[in-house]
C-alpha positions as CSV (number, residue, x, y, z in Angstrom):
1,M,0.0,0.0,0.0
2,C,1.5,3.3,-1.0
3,G,0.8,6.8,-2.4
4,L,1.4,7.9,-6.0
5,C,1.3,11.1,-7.9
6,G,2.4,12.7,-11.1
7,E,2.1,15.3,-13.8
8,V,2.1,15.3,-17.6
9,R,2.4,18.5,-19.6
10,F,0.7,19.0,-23.0
11,D,1.8,22.6,-23.6
12,G,5.5,22.0,-24.1
13,G,6.4,23.4,-20.7
14,P,8.7,21.4,-18.4
15,V,7.5,19.3,-15.4
16,E,9.4,20.5,-12.4
17,A,10.8,17.9,-10.0
18,A,10.0,20.1,-7.0
19,A,6.4,20.4,-8.0
20,V,6.0,16.7,-8.2
21,A,7.8,16.3,-4.9
22,S,5.5,18.8,-3.3
23,M,2.5,16.5,-4.2
24,R,4.3,13.4,-3.1
25,D,5.2,14.7,0.3
26,Q,1.7,15.7,1.2
27,M,1.1,11.9,1.7
28,P,3.9,10.6,3.9
29,H,1.4,8.5,5.8
30,R,0.8,6.4,2.7
31,G,4.4,5.4,2.4
32,P,6.7,6.1,5.4
33,D,9.4,3.5,4.3
34,A,10.8,5.1,1.1
35,S,10.1,7.8,-1.5
36,G,10.9,8.1,-5.2
37,L,10.8,10.6,-8.0
38,Y,11.1,10.4,-11.7
39,V,11.2,13.1,-14.4
40,S,11.3,12.0,-18.1
41,P,14.3,13.0,-20.3
42,A,12.2,15.7,-22.1
43,A,10.7,16.8,-18.8
44,S,7.2,16.2,-20.2
45,A,6.2,13.9,-17.4
46,G,7.0,13.3,-13.7
47,L,6.1,10.6,-11.2
48,G,6.2,10.7,-7.4
49,F,5.9,7.9,-4.9
50,R,5.7,7.1,-1.2
51,R,6.3,3.4,-0.3
52,L,4.9,1.2,2.5
53,K,7.0,-1.9,2.3
54,I,4.9,-5.1,2.2
55,V,6.3,-7.6,-0.4
56,D,10.1,-7.6,-1.2
57,L,11.4,-5.2,1.4
58,S,14.6,-4.5,-0.5
59,D,15.3,-1.1,-2.1
60,V,15.4,-2.7,-5.5
61,A,11.6,-2.9,-5.3
62,N,11.2,0.8,-4.7
63,Q,9.2,2.9,-7.2
64,P,8.9,4.5,-9.7
65,M,9.7,1.1,-11.3
66,P,11.3,1.0,-14.8
67,N,11.3,-1.7,-17.4
68,E,14.7,-3.0,-18.8
69,D,15.6,0.1,-20.8
70,G,13.8,2.7,-18.6
71,S,11.3,3.7,-21.3
72,V,8.3,2.6,-19.2
73,Q,7.9,3.8,-15.6
74,V,5.2,2.6,-13.2
75,V,3.9,3.8,-9.8
76,F,1.4,1.6,-8.2
77,N,-0.6,1.6,-5.0
78,G,-2.1,-1.8,-3.8
79,E,-1.5,-5.5,-4.2
80,I,-1.7,-7.8,-7.3
81,Y,-2.8,-11.2,-6.0
82,N,-2.1,-13.1,-9.2
83,F,1.4,-11.6,-9.7
84,Q,3.3,-14.8,-9.2
85,G,1.5,-16.6,-12.0
86,L,2.0,-13.6,-14.3
87,R,5.6,-13.4,-13.4
88,Q,6.2,-17.0,-14.5
89,E,4.5,-16.4,-17.8
90,L,6.6,-13.3,-18.4
91,L,9.8,-15.1,-17.5
92,G,8.8,-17.7,-20.2
93,R,8.6,-14.9,-22.7
94,G,12.2,-13.7,-21.9
95,H,11.6,-10.9,-19.5
96,Q,14.2,-10.3,-16.8
97,F,13.3,-9.4,-13.3
98,R,15.4,-7.6,-10.7
99,S,13.0,-7.9,-7.8
100,R,10.3,-10.1,-6.2
101,S,7.7,-7.3,-6.2
102,D,4.3,-7.3,-7.9
103,T,5.0,-3.8,-9.3
104,E,7.7,-5.1,-11.6
105,V,5.1,-7.6,-13.1
106,I,3.0,-4.6,-14.1
107,V,6.0,-3.0,-16.0
108,H,6.7,-6.1,-18.0
109,L,3.1,-6.9,-18.6
110,Y,2.7,-3.4,-20.1
111,D,5.6,-4.1,-22.4
112,E,3.7,-7.2,-23.7
113,Y,0.1,-6.0,-23.9
114,G,0.1,-2.2,-23.6
115,P,-2.9,-0.7,-21.7
116,Q,-4.8,-4.0,-22.1
117,C,-2.4,-5.4,-19.5
118,I,-4.7,-4.0,-16.8
119,D,-7.4,-6.6,-17.7
120,R,-5.1,-9.4,-16.6
121,L,-4.4,-8.0,-13.1
122,D,-6.3,-9.3,-10.2
123,G,-6.1,-7.3,-7.0
124,M,-6.6,-3.9,-5.4
125,F,-4.8,-1.2,-7.2
126,A,-4.4,2.3,-8.5
127,I,-1.8,2.5,-11.3
128,A,0.0,5.1,-13.3
129,I,2.2,4.1,-16.2
130,W,4.3,6.5,-18.2
131,D,5.3,5.3,-21.7
132,D,8.1,7.6,-22.7
133,R,8.5,6.2,-26.3
134,R,4.8,7.0,-27.0
135,Q,4.6,9.9,-24.7
136,R,1.5,8.2,-23.2
137,L,0.1,8.2,-19.7
138,V,-2.1,5.3,-18.5
139,L,-4.2,5.5,-15.3
140,A,-6.2,2.5,-14.0
141,R,-8.2,1.6,-11.0
142,D,-9.2,-1.8,-9.6
143,R,-12.6,-3.5,-10.2
144,A,-14.4,-2.6,-6.9
145,G,-12.6,0.7,-6.4
146,K,-10.6,-0.2,-3.3
147,K,-7.7,2.0,-4.2
148,P,-8.4,5.7,-4.9
149,L,-7.0,7.7,-7.9
150,F,-7.8,11.4,-8.5
151,Y,-6.9,13.7,-11.4
152,L,-7.2,17.3,-12.6
153,N,-6.9,18.2,-16.3
154,N,-6.7,21.9,-17.0
155,G,-5.9,21.6,-20.7
156,S,-2.2,22.3,-20.4
157,R,-1.4,19.5,-18.0
158,I,-2.9,16.6,-16.1
159,V,-2.0,16.0,-12.4
160,F,-3.0,12.9,-10.6
161,A,-2.6,11.4,-7.1
162,S,-3.8,8.8,-4.6
163,E,-5.3,11.6,-2.4
164,M,-6.6,15.0,-3.3
165,K,-4.4,16.6,-0.6
166,A,-1.5,16.1,-3.0
167,F,-3.0,18.9,-5.0
168,F,-3.0,21.2,-1.9
169,G,0.8,21.3,-2.2
170,R,0.5,23.0,-5.6
171,R,-0.5,26.7,-5.5
172,D,-0.4,26.8,-9.3
173,L,-3.5,24.5,-9.4
174,N,-5.7,27.1,-7.6
175,L,-7.9,24.4,-6.0
176,S,-11.3,25.7,-5.0
177,I,-14.6,24.3,-3.5
178,D,-17.2,23.3,-6.0
179,P,-20.6,24.4,-4.6
180,Q,-22.4,22.0,-6.9
181,A,-21.1,19.1,-4.8
182,I,-22.5,20.4,-1.5
183,P,-26.2,19.2,-1.8
184,Y,-25.1,15.7,-2.7
185,Y,-22.8,15.4,0.3
186,F,-25.7,16.3,2.5
187,I,-28.0,13.8,0.8
188,Y,-25.6,10.8,0.6
189,G,-22.9,11.6,3.2
190,Y,-20.3,11.7,0.3
191,V,-19.9,13.2,-3.1
192,P,-20.7,10.4,-5.6
193,C,-18.0,9.2,-7.9
194,P,-16.6,10.5,-10.2
195,Q,-17.2,14.0,-8.8
196,T,-15.4,15.5,-5.8
197,F,-15.6,18.5,-3.6
198,Y,-13.2,20.5,-5.7
199,R,-13.6,22.2,-9.1
200,G,-12.1,20.2,-11.9
201,V,-10.9,17.3,-9.7
202,R,-12.4,14.0,-10.6
203,Q,-11.9,10.3,-9.8
204,V,-10.8,7.5,-12.1
205,E,-13.8,5.2,-11.9
206,P,-13.6,1.6,-10.7
207,G,-12.8,-1.0,-13.4
208,T,-11.6,1.7,-15.8
209,V,-8.5,2.4,-17.8
210,M,-7.8,5.9,-18.9
211,T,-5.3,6.7,-21.6
212,I,-3.9,10.3,-22.1
213,E,-1.9,10.9,-25.3
214,R,0.9,13.5,-25.8
215,D,-1.6,16.1,-27.2
216,G,-3.9,15.8,-24.1
217,T,-6.5,13.6,-25.8
218,M,-8.1,11.4,-23.2
219,S,-10.0,8.2,-23.7
220,S,-11.4,5.7,-21.1
221,R,-12.4,2.1,-21.3
222,V,-14.4,0.1,-18.7
223,Y,-12.7,-3.3,-18.4
224,W,-14.9,-4.8,-15.7
225,S,-18.3,-4.3,-14.0
226,L,-20.2,-6.6,-11.7
227,D,-22.9,-8.2,-13.7
228,Y,-26.1,-9.4,-12.1
229,P,-28.1,-11.8,-14.2
230,E,-31.4,-10.8,-15.7
231,E,-34.4,-12.1,-13.7
232,K,-35.6,-14.4,-16.4
233,S,-32.3,-15.7,-17.6
234,A,-31.1,-19.3,-17.1
235,P,-28.7,-20.0,-14.2
236,R,-25.1,-19.5,-15.1
237,E,-23.9,-22.6,-13.1
238,N,-25.2,-25.5,-11.1
239,H,-27.1,-24.0,-8.2
240,E,-27.7,-27.2,-6.3
241,R,-27.2,-26.3,-2.7
242,A,-24.3,-28.7,-1.9
243,A,-22.5,-27.6,-5.0
244,V,-22.9,-23.9,-4.2
245,K,-21.6,-24.4,-0.7
246,A,-18.6,-26.3,-1.9
247,K,-17.8,-23.7,-4.5
248,L,-18.2,-20.8,-2.0
249,R,-16.0,-22.6,0.5
250,T,-13.2,-23.0,-2.1
251,L,-13.5,-19.4,-3.4
252,M,-13.5,-17.8,0.0
253,T,-10.6,-19.9,1.3
254,N,-8.6,-19.0,-1.8
255,A,-9.5,-15.4,-1.4
256,V,-8.2,-15.3,2.2
257,E,-5.1,-17.4,1.3
258,R,-4.0,-15.1,-1.5
259,R,-4.3,-12.1,0.9
260,L,-1.9,-13.7,3.4
261,I,1.1,-13.1,1.1
262,S,3.3,-10.6,3.0
263,D,6.8,-10.0,4.2
264,V,5.6,-8.1,7.2
265,P,3.3,-9.0,10.1
266,L,-0.4,-9.2,9.4
267,G,-3.7,-9.6,11.4
268,A,-7.4,-9.0,11.1
269,F,-10.1,-6.6,12.2
270,L,-12.7,-8.5,14.3
271,S,-16.1,-7.0,14.9
272,G,-17.9,-10.1,16.1
273,G,-20.1,-10.2,13.0
274,V,-20.5,-13.0,10.5
275,D,-18.1,-11.6,7.9
276,S,-15.1,-10.9,10.1
277,T,-15.7,-14.2,12.0
278,I,-15.4,-16.2,8.7
279,V,-12.2,-14.3,7.7
280,V,-10.6,-14.9,11.1
281,G,-11.7,-18.5,11.1
282,L,-10.2,-19.2,7.7
283,M,-7.0,-17.4,8.6
284,S,-6.7,-19.6,11.7
285,Q,-6.9,-22.7,9.5
286,L,-4.4,-21.4,7.0
287,L,-1.7,-20.0,9.3
288,D,0.6,-21.9,11.6
289,R,0.5,-19.3,14.3
290,P,-2.3,-17.5,16.3
291,V,-4.1,-14.8,14.3
292,K,-3.6,-11.3,15.6
293,T,-7.1,-9.7,15.9
294,F,-8.2,-6.2,16.8
295,S,-11.6,-4.9,18.0
296,I,-13.1,-1.6,19.2
297,G,-16.0,-0.8,21.5
298,F,-17.8,2.1,23.2
299,K,-17.9,3.0,26.8
300,D,-21.5,3.0,28.3
301,S,-23.1,2.5,24.9
302,P,-24.1,-1.2,24.7
303,G,-26.2,-0.6,21.6
304,Y,-23.0,0.2,19.7
305,D,-20.5,-2.1,21.4
306,E,-19.7,-5.5,19.9
307,T,-16.6,-6.3,21.9
308,S,-18.2,-9.2,23.8
309,Y,-19.0,-10.9,20.5
310,A,-15.5,-10.2,19.1
311,R,-14.1,-11.7,22.3
312,L,-16.2,-14.8,21.9
313,V,-14.8,-15.3,18.3
314,A,-11.2,-14.6,19.5
315,E,-11.6,-17.4,22.2
316,R,-13.1,-19.8,19.6
317,F,-10.1,-19.5,17.4
318,K,-7.5,-18.8,20.1
319,T,-6.4,-15.5,18.5
320,D,-3.9,-13.0,19.9
321,H,-6.7,-10.5,20.6
322,T,-6.5,-6.7,21.4
323,E,-9.4,-4.4,22.0
324,F,-9.8,-0.7,22.5
325,I,-12.7,1.3,24.0
326,V,-13.7,4.6,22.5
327,E,-14.9,7.5,24.7
328,P,-16.3,10.9,23.7
329,D,-12.8,12.5,23.9
330,A,-12.0,10.6,20.7
331,F,-13.9,13.5,19.0
332,D,-10.6,15.3,19.2
333,L,-9.7,13.3,16.1
334,I,-12.1,15.1,13.8
335,D,-9.6,17.6,12.4
336,K,-7.3,14.6,11.5
337,L,-10.3,12.7,9.9
338,V,-11.3,15.7,7.8
339,W,-7.7,16.1,6.6
340,H,-7.3,12.5,5.8
341,H,-10.6,12.4,3.9
342,D,-9.7,15.6,2.0
343,G,-13.0,17.1,3.1
344,P,-16.1,16.4,5.2
345,F,-17.3,12.8,5.5
346,G,-20.8,11.9,6.5
347,D,-20.0,8.4,8.0
348,S,-19.3,8.9,11.7
349,S,-17.8,5.3,11.9
350,A,-14.7,6.9,10.5
351,V,-13.9,7.7,14.1
352,P,-13.7,4.1,15.4
353,T,-12.2,2.9,12.1
354,Y,-9.3,5.4,12.5
355,L,-8.8,4.4,16.2
356,V,-8.8,0.6,15.5
357,S,-6.4,1.2,12.7
358,Q,-4.1,3.2,14.9
359,L,-4.2,0.4,17.5
360,T,-3.7,-2.3,15.0
361,R,-0.6,-0.5,13.4
362,Q,1.2,-0.9,16.7
363,H,1.3,-4.6,16.1
364,V,1.0,-5.4,12.4
365,T,1.4,-3.7,9.0
366,V,-1.3,-5.6,7.1
367,V,-4.9,-6.3,8.2
368,L,-7.7,-8.4,6.6
369,T,-11.3,-7.0,6.9
370,G,-14.8,-8.2,6.3
371,D,-15.6,-5.4,3.9
372,G,-17.9,-6.4,1.1
373,G,-19.7,-9.3,2.8
374,D,-22.9,-7.4,3.3
375,E,-22.9,-6.0,-0.2
376,L,-22.4,-9.4,-1.8
377,F,-24.7,-11.5,0.3
378,A,-27.5,-9.0,1.2
379,G,-26.5,-8.4,4.8
380,Y,-28.4,-5.2,5.5
381,L,-31.8,-5.0,7.1
382,R,-32.7,-2.2,4.7
383,F,-32.5,-4.7,1.9
384,Y,-35.2,-6.8,3.5
385,A,-37.2,-3.7,4.2
386,A,-37.0,-2.7,0.5
387,L,-38.3,-6.2,-0.5
388,T,-41.1,-6.1,2.1
389,A,-42.2,-2.6,1.0
390,E,-42.3,-3.9,-2.6
391,R,-44.6,-6.7,-1.7
392,T,-46.9,-4.5,0.5
393,P,-50.1,-3.2,-1.2
394,Q,-49.9,0.5,-1.9
395,A,-53.0,1.2,0.2
396,L,-51.5,-0.5,3.3
397,R,-48.3,1.5,2.9
398,G,-50.3,4.7,3.3
399,V,-51.9,3.4,6.4
400,L,-48.5,2.4,7.9
401,K,-47.2,5.9,7.2
402,A,-50.2,7.5,9.0
403,V,-49.9,5.2,12.0
404,S,-46.1,5.6,12.2
405,H,-46.5,9.4,12.6
406,A,-48.6,8.8,15.7
407,L,-45.9,6.7,17.4
408,P,-43.5,8.3,19.9
409,V,-40.0,9.2,18.8
410,G,-37.4,6.4,19.2
411,G,-34.6,7.1,21.6
412,S,-31.9,6.6,18.9
413,A,-31.7,6.0,15.2
414,R,-31.4,2.3,16.0
415,H,-34.5,2.1,18.2
416,V,-37.2,-0.1,16.8
417,L,-39.7,2.8,16.7
418,S,-37.2,4.9,14.6
419,R,-36.8,2.1,12.2
420,I,-40.6,1.6,11.8
421,Q,-41.0,5.3,11.1
422,R,-38.2,5.4,8.5
423,F,-39.7,2.3,6.8
424,A,-43.3,3.6,6.7
425,T,-42.3,7.1,5.6
426,A,-40.5,5.9,2.4
427,A,-42.5,2.6,1.8
428,S,-44.8,4.3,-0.8
429,L,-41.9,5.7,-2.9
430,P,-40.6,3.9,-6.0
431,L,-37.7,1.5,-5.3
432,E,-34.8,3.8,-6.2
433,E,-36.2,6.7,-4.2
434,R,-37.1,4.5,-1.3
435,I,-33.6,3.1,-0.8
436,T,-32.1,6.5,-1.3
437,R,-34.3,8.1,1.3
438,W,-33.6,5.4,3.9
439,S,-29.9,5.8,3.6
440,S,-29.8,9.6,3.2
441,L,-28.8,12.2,5.8
442,F,-31.1,14.9,4.4
443,Y,-33.7,14.1,1.7
444,D,-37.1,15.8,2.0
445,D,-35.5,18.8,3.8
446,I,-32.4,19.3,1.7
447,E,-33.9,22.4,0.2
448,Q,-34.5,23.8,3.7
449,L,-30.9,23.0,4.7
450,L,-29.3,24.9,1.9
451,A,-28.8,28.7,2.0
452,P,-31.2,30.4,-0.5
453,E,-28.2,31.7,-2.6
454,L,-26.7,28.2,-2.9
455,L,-30.1,26.6,-3.5
456,Q,-30.8,28.9,-6.4
457,S,-27.4,28.2,-8.0
458,V,-27.7,24.3,-7.8
459,T,-31.4,23.9,-8.6
460,P,-32.8,21.5,-9.7
461,I,-31.2,18.9,-7.3
462,D,-31.2,15.4,-8.7
463,K,-31.6,13.2,-5.6
464,L,-30.9,10.1,-7.7
465,R,-27.8,11.5,-9.3
466,Y,-25.6,8.8,-7.8
467,L,-27.4,6.2,-9.8
468,R,-27.0,7.7,-13.2
469,R,-23.6,6.1,-14.0
470,F,-25.0,2.6,-14.0
471,Q,-28.8,2.9,-14.0
472,G,-29.2,1.3,-17.4
473,S,-27.6,-1.9,-16.1
474,L,-30.5,-2.4,-13.6
475,N,-33.1,-3.1,-16.3
476,G,-34.5,-6.6,-16.2
477,R,-32.9,-7.5,-12.9
478,S,-34.8,-8.7,-9.8
479,T,-35.6,-6.2,-7.0
480,L,-32.9,-7.7,-4.8
481,S,-30.3,-7.6,-7.6
482,Q,-31.1,-4.0,-8.3
483,I,-30.6,-3.1,-4.6
484,L,-27.3,-5.0,-4.4
485,A,-26.1,-3.4,-7.6
486,I,-27.0,0.1,-6.4
487,N,-25.3,-0.6,-3.0
488,F,-22.2,-2.0,-4.6
489,N,-21.7,0.9,-7.0
490,T,-22.5,3.7,-4.4
491,Y,-22.4,3.0,-0.7
492,L,-19.6,0.4,-0.9
493,L,-17.5,2.5,-3.3
494,D,-18.0,6.0,-2.0
495,D,-18.4,5.4,1.7
496,L,-17.1,2.1,3.0
497,L,-14.0,1.7,0.8
498,I,-13.1,5.4,1.1
499,K,-13.4,5.2,4.9
500,T,-11.3,2.0,5.1
501,D,-8.6,3.3,2.8
502,R,-8.2,6.8,4.4
503,C,-8.4,5.5,8.0
504,T,-6.0,2.6,7.6
505,M,-3.5,4.5,5.4
506,A,-3.6,7.5,7.8
507,N,-1.9,5.0,10.1
508,S,0.3,3.4,7.4
509,L,-1.7,0.2,7.6
510,E,-2.6,-1.9,4.6
511,A,-6.2,-3.3,4.5
512,R,-7.2,-6.3,2.4
513,A,-10.8,-7.4,1.7
514,P,-11.2,-11.1,0.8
515,F,-14.9,-10.7,0.1
516,L,-14.0,-8.4,-2.8
517,D,-12.1,-11.1,-4.5
518,T,-12.9,-11.0,-8.3
519,A,-13.9,-14.6,-8.7
520,L,-15.9,-14.6,-5.5
521,M,-17.8,-11.4,-6.5
522,E,-18.7,-12.7,-9.9
523,Y,-19.9,-16.1,-8.6
524,V,-22.0,-14.7,-5.8
525,A,-23.6,-12.1,-8.1
526,G,-25.1,-15.0,-10.1
527,L,-26.6,-16.9,-7.2
528,P,-30.4,-17.0,-6.8
529,D,-31.9,-14.3,-4.5
530,S,-33.3,-17.0,-2.2
531,M,-29.8,-18.0,-1.3
532,K,-29.0,-14.5,-0.1
533,L,-32.1,-13.1,1.6
534,A,-35.4,-14.7,2.5
535,R,-38.0,-14.3,5.3
536,G,-35.9,-11.8,7.1
537,R,-32.9,-14.0,7.2
538,T,-29.8,-12.5,5.6
539,K,-26.6,-14.0,4.1
540,I,-28.3,-17.4,4.0
541,I,-25.9,-19.4,1.9
542,L,-22.9,-17.8,3.5
543,R,-24.1,-18.7,7.0
544,E,-24.8,-22.3,5.9
545,T,-21.4,-22.7,4.1
546,F,-19.4,-21.6,7.2
547,D,-21.7,-22.9,9.9
548,D,-18.7,-24.8,11.3
549,L,-16.8,-21.5,11.8
550,I,-19.6,-19.2,13.1
551,P,-20.4,-19.7,16.8
552,A,-24.2,-20.1,17.5
553,E,-24.3,-16.8,19.4
554,I,-23.0,-15.0,16.3
555,Q,-25.5,-16.8,14.0
556,R,-28.4,-15.7,16.3
557,R,-27.5,-12.1,16.9
558,G,-28.9,-9.3,14.8
559,K,-26.8,-7.0,12.7
560,M,-25.5,-4.1,14.8
561,G,-23.4,-2.1,12.2
562,F,-20.3,-0.2,12.9
563,G,-21.6,3.2,14.2
564,I,-20.9,5.7,16.9
565,P,-23.3,7.0,19.5
566,F,-23.2,10.7,18.5
567,G,-26.9,11.1,19.3
568,Q,-26.0,10.4,22.9
569,W,-22.7,12.2,22.9
570,F,-24.2,15.4,21.4
571,R,-26.6,15.6,24.3
572,G,-23.8,14.9,26.8
573,A,-20.1,15.2,26.7
574,L,-20.0,16.8,23.2
575,R,-22.9,19.2,23.6
576,D,-20.7,22.2,24.1
577,V,-18.5,21.3,21.1
578,L,-21.6,21.0,18.9
579,H,-23.0,24.3,20.1
580,D,-19.7,26.2,19.8
581,H,-19.3,25.1,16.2
582,L,-22.8,25.2,14.9
583,L,-24.5,28.0,16.8
584,S,-21.7,30.5,16.5
585,P,-22.5,33.7,14.5
586,Q,-19.0,33.2,12.9
587,A,-19.7,29.7,11.6
588,R,-18.3,29.2,8.1
589,Y,-21.2,26.9,7.0
590,R,-23.5,30.0,7.0
591,A,-22.2,30.8,3.5
592,Y,-23.7,27.6,2.2
593,L,-26.4,26.5,4.7
594,S,-29.4,28.0,6.4
595,S,-28.2,28.9,9.9
596,S,-31.8,29.1,11.1
597,Y,-32.5,25.6,9.9
598,V,-29.3,24.2,11.5
599,H,-30.2,25.9,14.7
600,R,-33.6,24.2,14.7
601,L,-31.9,20.8,14.1
602,V,-29.7,21.4,17.2
603,K,-32.7,22.5,19.3
604,R,-34.8,19.4,18.3
605,H,-31.9,17.1,19.1
606,D,-31.2,18.8,22.4
607,E,-34.8,18.5,23.4
608,G,-35.0,14.8,22.4
609,A,-37.7,15.5,19.7
610,A,-35.5,13.4,17.3
611,D,-32.2,11.6,17.2
612,L,-30.3,13.8,14.7
613,G,-26.8,12.7,15.7
614,L,-25.8,11.6,12.2
615,P,-27.1,14.7,10.3
616,L,-25.5,17.0,12.9
617,W,-22.2,15.1,12.5
618,S,-22.3,15.8,8.8
619,V,-22.9,19.5,9.4
620,L,-20.1,19.6,12.0
621,S,-17.7,17.8,9.7
622,F,-18.6,20.3,7.0
623,E,-18.0,23.3,9.3
624,I,-14.6,22.0,10.4
625,W,-13.6,21.4,6.8
626,L,-14.5,25.0,5.9
627,R,-12.4,26.3,8.8
628,S,-9.5,24.1,7.8
629,F,-9.4,24.3,4.0
630,P,-7.6,27.7,3.8
631,R,-4.8,26.3,5.9
632,W,-4.4,23.3,3.7
633,V,-3.5,25.2,0.5
634,I,0.1,26.0,1.5
635,E,3.5,25.3,0.2
636,Q,5.3,22.3,1.8
637,P,9.0,21.6,2.2
638,V,10.0,19.0,-0.4
639,E,12.8,16.5,-1.1
640,T,14.4,16.9,-4.5
641,A,16.2,13.6,-5.2
642,V,15.3,12.5,-8.8
643,A,15.5,8.9,-10.0
644,P,17.7,8.5,-13.1
645,A,15.7,8.9,-16.3
């Protein structure tokens, strides 16, 4: 896991080593072990790199990585899990290797296949390849979008990096906030890919290869997408239950085993849920030593604390277990979190994710996670709620909505009454609007939240904008397949994977997700809906396949989710913090949001009229970003060592 950056000029001007180094050195956390810099002979291109050493710890594996004659240079963030097989193939074709690294496989694979080489890579990655002979830049991102890659093309040059903060080190880029992104942050809790919070800055999309030629011409090609079968199509494979369980067992075991390749210590996040339990259980079978596991909990918040379940799993597999308890003073992290996310982030679970990553990094450099299990196997209760609403007669949905409004307010967002009210309020909406409303921070009231000037400049607001990239691929799919596809392409991509990448890499920790293995994803997408979700039971076939690894207590428990009790904290230990930031006449958010509406939200939450912890967190995160951003855009001291061209 590392950090990359670079620049290519189209206007004939030179790329300056110091400018590339300034971008590189905004990301020391992504690569504390080594740094590298390359400028092409004609100074038309430059690459920067920060390395976290994982495989082949020698200096010969440092990046940028050249081919035999130096005409191709690669910088790469991530891991290629099939690199050993590809290496053997390339050796057979006469290529010579100087390292054991997976990066060097990419260099030689490009020599053989050009940009099409990306199709053959299996792993998590963001890659930049400079082809000096052709004066061509290739940018690519892995299939699920586990590794980030951002770029800015202003016509005379393109700059790119693993994190947008790399651009903060460049005064000549004149980075500024894009007001058009703000409504979508408050709807979804993130700015949907490929947009960002900054004018002109975009993301390379998952499963995509971009090629930029010497004259600045850009083209992109989607080399992979997760395909759910049409509802009336014939099964792709034998779906006899025993055969499915055997195949799943093999695929999941292989996925875990491939992610154990490391020359540094590794362990696992353990929440006490089904997914992380399976990962830890398989690791314990594959390793000849106790698995190092790490968990996090919350003091005096049993509705958010899973440490007792994690402890049970740790005892079951005799792991070397460490846990950490979060208290309200962990809020002091918010400035760091906003910095590492390059802006506000609506998912409050970034706080415990950062802390468990910090704890874990004291013991290991690589960690396996359960990310993706819920997305593949339909693990969220809202998926079942969506199916239930679809099957409920429209007239009954209206009655439920009326009755729910008469119920008392639930004590927290996780209270059963709160869930009933959320279900009933959106049950009458079309499927895509329904699932968007259930997961949104602000939906019906987004126009009230925005300041009139901003609202006028961004109207009309397309609340389903995040679906537009792939909406056509939903046609003909079952209701559950549509829900899974939407979740995979939005919430997983723009929330969970971003959170995991930023919080782990902030602590120089590499996270690997076995559930997002390519072969596993493709197989599970084609399984019948009834094997994933039925009669309120989630992850059916996954639970059955690994029943021998999952303790009965874990099988029986409901899904808790990885949240943080901000509703409780904002009425207690963090009440003054919330008030000082959001009720201040000098609050920066007032340029974009309605201060009177924000004040009403704070008042309703204080009085217990509603649990608005998560919406208030999103506004607070936004306010801290607005206060911090002017300080971010500063020049940084840089290193100037340049790799031989």
